[in-house]
C-alpha positions in Angstrom: -12.1 35.4 62.1 -14.7 33.4 64.0 -13.4 30.4 65.7 -15.6 27.2 65.6 -14.9 24.1 67.7 -16.0 20.7 66.2 -16.4 17.8 68.7 -15.7 14.5 67.0 -13.2 13.5 64.3 -15.2 10.8 62.6 -16.4 11.3 59.0 -19.1 13.7 60.0 -16.8 15.8 62.1 -14.0 16.0 59.6 -16.3 16.8 56.7 -17.9 19.5 58.8 -14.4 20.9 59.7 -13.6 20.9 56.0 -16.8 22.7 55.0 -16.3 25.4 57.7 -12.6 25.9 56.7 -13.6 26.5 53.1 -16.0 29.2 54.4 -13.2 31.0 56.1 -13.7 29.9 59.7 -10.9 29.1 62.1 -11.6 25.5 63.2 -10.4 23.3 66.0 -11.5 19.6 66.1 -11.5 17.6 69.3 -11.4 13.8 69.5 -10.7 11.4 72.3 -8.7 9.1 70.0 -5.1 9.7 68.8 -6.3 9.7 65.1 -9.3 10.6 63.1 -11.9 8.0 62.1 -11.2 5.5 64.9 -14.7 4.6 65.9 -17.8 4.2 63.7 -15.7 5.6 60.8 -13.1 2.8 61.1 -14.4 -0.3 59.3 -18.1 0.0 58.3 -19.6 -1.8 55.3 -18.1 0.7 52.9 -21.2 1.4 50.8 -22.0 4.9 49.6 -25.5 3.6 49.2 -28.4 5.8 48.1 -30.2 2.5 47.4 -30.1 1.7 51.2 -31.8 4.9 52.2 -35.1 3.4 53.2 -35.7 4.2 56.9 -36.6 1.3 59.2 -39.8 2.8 60.7 -42.3 0.2 59.6 -44.6 -2.2 61.3 -42.9 -5.1 59.5 -39.6 -4.1 61.1 -41.1 -4.5 64.6 -42.8 -7.8 63.7 -39.6 -9.2 62.2 -37.6 -8.0 65.2 -39.9 -9.9 67.6 -39.5 -13.1 65.5 -35.7 -12.8 65.6 -35.5 -12.3 69.4 -34.9 -16.0 70.0 -32.0 -16.2 67.4 -28.6 -15.2 68.6 -27.4 -14.9 65.0 -30.4 -12.9 63.8 -29.7 -9.7 61.7 -31.6 -7.7 64.3 -31.0 -8.4 68.0 -32.5 -6.6 71.0 -31.2 -7.1 74.6 -34.5 -7.2 76.5 -32.9 -5.9 79.7 -34.8 -2.8 80.9 -33.3 0.6 79.9 -35.2 3.9 79.8 -33.0 5.2 77.0 -33.6 2.1 74.9 -37.4 1.9 75.5 -37.9 5.6 75.1 -36.0 5.4 71.8 -38.2 2.5 70.6 -41.4 4.4 71.6 -40.3 7.4 69.4 -39.3 5.0 66.7 -42.8 3.7 66.6 -44.2 7.2 66.6 -42.2 7.9 63.5 -43.9 5.2 61.4 -46.3 7.8 60.0 -43.2 9.6 58.6 -41.8 6.5 56.8 -42.4 7.8 53.3 -41.4 11.4 53.9 -38.3 10.4 55.8 -37.2 7.9 53.2 -37.6 10.4 50.4 -35.7 13.1 52.3 -32.9 10.6 53.0 -32.6 9.7 49.3 -32.3 13.4 48.4 -29.7 14.0 51.0 -27.7 10.9 49.9 -27.7 12.0 46.2 -26.5 15.4 47.1 -23.8 13.9 49.4 -22.5 11.6 46.7 -21.7 14.5 44.4 -20.1 16.5 47.1 -17.9 13.7 48.4 -16.5 12.9 45.0 -15.7 16.6 44.5 -13.9 16.7 47.9 -11.9 13.6 47.1 -10.9 14.7 43.7 -10.0 18.3 44.8 -7.8 17.0 47.7 -6.5 13.9 45.8 -7.7 11.4 48.4 -7.2 7.7 47.6 -9.8 5.7 49.4 -10.3 2.6 47.2 -13.3 4.2 45.5 -15.2 1.7 43.3 -18.0 3.1 41.1 -19.4 -0.2 40.0 -22.9 0.2 41.5 -24.6 -1.9 44.2 -26.5 -5.1 43.5 -29.4 -6.1 45.9 -30.5 -9.7 45.5 -33.6 -11.5 46.8 -34.0 -15.2 47.3 -37.8 -15.4 46.9 -40.7 -13.7 45.2 -42.1 -12.2 48.5 -38.8 -10.4 49.2 -38.4 -9.2 45.7 -42.0 -7.9 45.5 -41.5 -5.9 48.7 -38.2 -4.5 47.4 -39.9 -3.3 44.1 -42.4 -1.3 46.2 -39.5 0.3 48.1 -37.7 1.0 44.9 -40.7 3.0 43.6 -40.4 5.1 46.8 -36.7 5.7 46.3 -37.4 6.8 42.7 -39.6 9.5 44.1 -36.5 10.9 45.8 -34.6 10.9 42.6 -32.8 7.5 42.5 -32.7 5.5 39.3 -32.3 1.7 39.6 -33.4 -1.3 37.6 -34.8 -4.8 38.2 -32.6 -7.6 37.1 -33.2 -11.3 36.5 -31.1 -14.2 38.0 -29.1 -14.4 34.8 -28.4 -10.7 34.9 -27.3 -11.0 38.5 -24.6 -13.4 37.5 -23.7 -11.2 34.5 -23.2 -8.2 36.8 -21.3 -10.2 39.4 -20.1 -13.6 38.1 -18.6 -14.8 41.4 -22.1 -15.2 43.0 -22.9 -18.9 43.5 -26.3 -18.9 45.3 -29.8 -19.3 44.0 -31.8 -16.0 43.6 -35.3 -15.0 42.5 -34.3 -11.6 41.3 -32.5 -8.4 42.1 -32.3 -4.6 41.9 -29.2 -2.9 40.5 -28.2 0.7 41.2 -25.4 1.7 38.8 -24.8 5.1 40.5 -24.0 3.7 43.9 -20.4 3.2 44.9 -18.1 2.0 47.7 -14.9 3.0 49.4 -12.8 2.8 52.6 -14.4 5.3 55.1 -11.3 5.2 57.3 -8.9 6.1 54.4 -11.2 8.9 53.3 -11.6 10.3 56.8 -7.8 10.3 57.4 -7.1 11.8 54.0 -9.6 14.6 54.5 -8.2 15.2 58.0 -4.8 15.8 56.3 -6.4 18.1 53.8 -8.0 20.0 56.7 -4.7 20.3 58.5 -3.1 21.8 55.3 -5.9 24.4 55.3 -5.0 25.4 58.9 -7.6 23.3 60.8 -6.2 22.4 64.2 -6.8 18.9 65.6 -6.6 18.1 69.3 -6.4 14.4 69.6 -6.4 12.4 72.9 -8.9 14.9 74.2 -12.1 13.8 76.0 -14.6 16.7 75.9 -16.2 16.9 79.3 -18.7 19.7 78.8 -19.3 22.9 76.9 -20.2 26.0 78.9 -20.8 29.7 78.3 -17.8 31.9 78.6 -18.2 35.7 78.4 -20.4 35.6 75.3 -18.6 32.7 73.7 -18.3 28.9 74.5 -15.7 27.2 76.5 -14.8 23.6 75.6 -13.6 21.7 78.7 -11.6 18.6 78.0 -9.3 16.2 79.7 -6.3 14.3 78.2 -6.9 10.6 77.8 -3.3 9.5 77.0 0.1 9.7 78.8 3.6 9.2 77.6 5.9 6.4 78.8 7.0 8.4 81.9 3.4 8.8 83.0 3.3 12.6 82.2 0.4 14.0 80.4 1.0 14.4 76.7 -0.6 17.9 76.5 -1.2 20.1 79.5 -4.9 20.6 80.1 -6.4 23.9 79.2 -9.9 24.8 78.1 -10.5 26.2 74.6 -12.8 29.1 74.0 -14.6 29.4 70.6 -17.4 31.5 69.1 -19.4 28.5 68.3 -19.4 24.7 68.7 -20.6 22.0 66.3 -21.3 18.7 68.0 -20.5 15.7 65.7 -19.8 13.2 68.5 -21.9 10.3 67.3 -23.3 8.3 70.2 -21.6 10.7 72.6 -23.7 13.7 71.3 -26.6 13.0 73.5 -24.7 13.5 76.8 -23.1 16.7 75.5 -26.4 18.1 74.3 -28.5 17.6 77.4 -26.8 20.3 79.6 -27.1 22.7 76.7 -30.9 22.3 76.7 -31.2 20.1 73.6 -32.7 16.6 73.6 -31.0 14.2 71.2 -32.5 10.8 71.6 -29.6 9.0 69.9 -29.2 5.3 70.6 -26.0 3.3 69.9 -27.0 0.5 67.4 -24.2 -1.9 67.2 -23.0 -3.3 63.9 -20.3 -5.8 62.9 -17.9 -6.2 60.0 -15.2 -8.5 58.9 -12.4 -7.7 56.6 -11.0 -10.7 54.6 -7.5 -10.3 53.5 -7.1 -11.9 50.1 -3.6 -13.1 50.0 -3.7 -15.5 47.1 -4.7 -15.1 43.4 -7.6 -17.6 43.7 -9.2 -15.6 46.6 -8.7 -12.3 44.7 -10.5 -13.7 41.7 -13.2 -15.4 43.7 -14.3 -12.3 45.7 -16.8 -10.0 44.1 -15.9 -6.7 42.5 -19.5 -5.3 42.6 -20.9 -4.3 46.0 -23.7 -6.5 47.2 -26.7 -6.3 49.6 -28.3 -9.6 50.6 -31.8 -8.6 51.7 -32.6 -11.8 53.6 -29.5 -11.6 55.9 -29.1 -7.8 55.7 -25.4 -8.3 54.8 -23.5 -5.8 52.7 -20.1 -6.1 51.0 -17.4 -3.8 49.5 -14.2 -4.6 47.6 -11.5 -2.4 49.0 -8.7 -2.7 46.5 -7.2 -6.0 45.2 -6.5 -7.6 48.5 -9.3 -6.7 50.9 -13.0 -7.6 51.0 -15.3 -6.1 53.6 -18.5 -7.8 54.8 -20.8 -6.1 57.3 -24.2 -6.5 58.9 -26.4 -6.9 62.0 -28.1 -4.4 64.2 -27.8 -4.9 67.9 -29.6 -2.9 70.6 -27.4 -3.5 73.6 -26.4 -0.1 74.9 -22.7 1.0 74.7 -21.4 -2.5 74.6 -18.5 -2.8 72.2 -17.7 -6.5 72.8 -17.0 -8.5 69.6 -19.1 -11.6 69.9 -18.3 -14.8 68.1 -21.9 -15.7 67.5 -22.4 -12.3 65.7 -19.2 -12.6 63.6 -19.6 -16.2 62.6 -22.7 -15.6 60.4 -20.7 -13.1 58.3 -17.9 -15.7 57.7 -20.4 -18.4 57.0 -22.1 -16.2 54.5 -18.8 -15.6 52.7 -18.2 -19.4 52.5 -21.7 -20.0 51.1 -21.6 -17.3 48.5 -17.9 -17.4 47.5 -16.6 -20.9 48.3 -13.2 -20.4 46.6 -12.4 -17.2 48.6 -10.2 -17.9 51.6 -11.4 -16.8 55.0 -8.3 -17.7 57.0 -7.2 -14.1 57.5 -10.3 -12.3 58.7 -10.3 -9.3 61.0 -13.5 -8.6 63.0 -14.7 -5.2 64.1 -17.7 -3.6 65.8 -18.9 -0.1 66.0 -21.9 1.9 67.4 -24.1 3.6 64.9 -25.6 6.8 66.4 -29.3 6.5 65.4 -32.2 8.9 65.9 -35.7 7.4 66.2 -36.8 8.9 62.9 -33.6 7.7 61.1 -32.8 11.2 59.9 -29.7 13.0 61.4 -30.0 16.1 63.6 -28.4 18.9 61.6 -28.5 22.6 62.4 -28.6 25.0 65.4 -29.5 24.1 68.9 -31.5 26.1 71.5 -28.5 28.2 72.5 -27.0 30.6 70.0 -23.6 29.3 68.9 -24.4 25.6 69.4 -24.9 23.4 66.4 -25.3 19.7 65.6 -24.4 17.3 62.8 -25.0 13.9 64.3 -27.3 10.9 64.6 -26.7 9.5 61.0 -27.2 5.9 62.0 -26.1 3.4 59.4 -25.8 6.1 56.7 -23.1 8.3 58.2 -20.7 7.5 55.3 -23.4 8.0 52.7 -24.8 11.3 54.1 -21.8 13.0 55.7 -20.7 15.3 52.8 -24.2 16.8 52.4 -25.0 17.2 56.1 -21.5 18.9 56.6 -22.6 21.5 54.1 -25.9 22.0 55.8 -24.2 22.4 59.2 -21.6 24.8 57.9 -24.4 26.9 56.2 -26.2 27.1 59.5 -23.1 28.3 61.3 -22.4 30.9 58.5 -26.0 32.2 58.8 -25.7 32.6 62.6 -22.2 34.0 62.7 -20.3 35.1 59.6 -16.7 33.8 59.4 -15.2 37.2 60.1 -17.3 38.3 63.1 -17.4 37.3 66.7 -20.9 38.2 68.0 -21.7 37.5 71.6 -23.7 34.4 72.6 -27.2 35.3 73.6 
């Protein structure tokens, strides 16, 4: 039986491990945290959103970003400090503007396929992740914003997504708790929401039941050839109370490796001869704990995207409300900044004035973005090396489909019950 190592236990790594296991591979998953789903898969916006599949590669994105540079609370913020990684990424981002339509349509198709597969996995493994299939409502405050969105909607329709325009009255009919003033909206009934962390942990448990081995507290240092196979060198990152290492260090040899390490994928890929220009784009979320009946009734049930502020919401059960937004180009900085969190809280107070915000937990994560906004999925230059990474803000939405694509690539290169030498 071929042995495949998966680097990363976020949602992309765990879905990949699951897809490989179902094909008969022996799978070992490495992660530097003690549990799965502890970084970008911990507290994202929660939307399984085909309607948010438009890529960002547009001239208008660049113009708007320049206008926002003087605002510390802007939805898009760029640290102007020089960095070759950042500016080379931006140069490639600009070069992908010509691919805007093609990449958006491809993203829509991937997201639709992923949605069906994710629901199938959750049902088969009986995973409770606060799934809400109530659709996603986009609202717009003026005619200009609405007209632009209608054009984008036509492009999404070419990828296979059905959605409809709604009036201000229909917006309030779909989500009665909204209190703002709106010009119009777009509603996508087929979109849904859920808790990415609960799903990832639940699928990890399902993988373990299938025989997948998880090596947590393991920081992968490098991946090197080893006698026709691949050796994963790692170091322990945790110690017990007596200062002894929890698990004795030893390399793991596998027939192939799938790198699903998010923002860490770039550093692992370079020595293997693969260039992955993934940049960490920082996002924030807050989770409001709804501890009283008034707050529970005042928070929306339907997921929302506010186009003007680029804020998204998800209801996670009766007593939690997730609000997320912002894109910050600031390297690997994970600091939680008050001036980035405060606009999310203020937005909640404006839109849902009866909902309490006295118990709010802030979080930040680094989205691994490729310049063209499509993930890197498939084989690398060296036989036995594969990638499923660079999903950006749509990792939750796309993961179930890209996991299948990655597993198919592995299966084509090395059937589950053979162990061919690495070329």
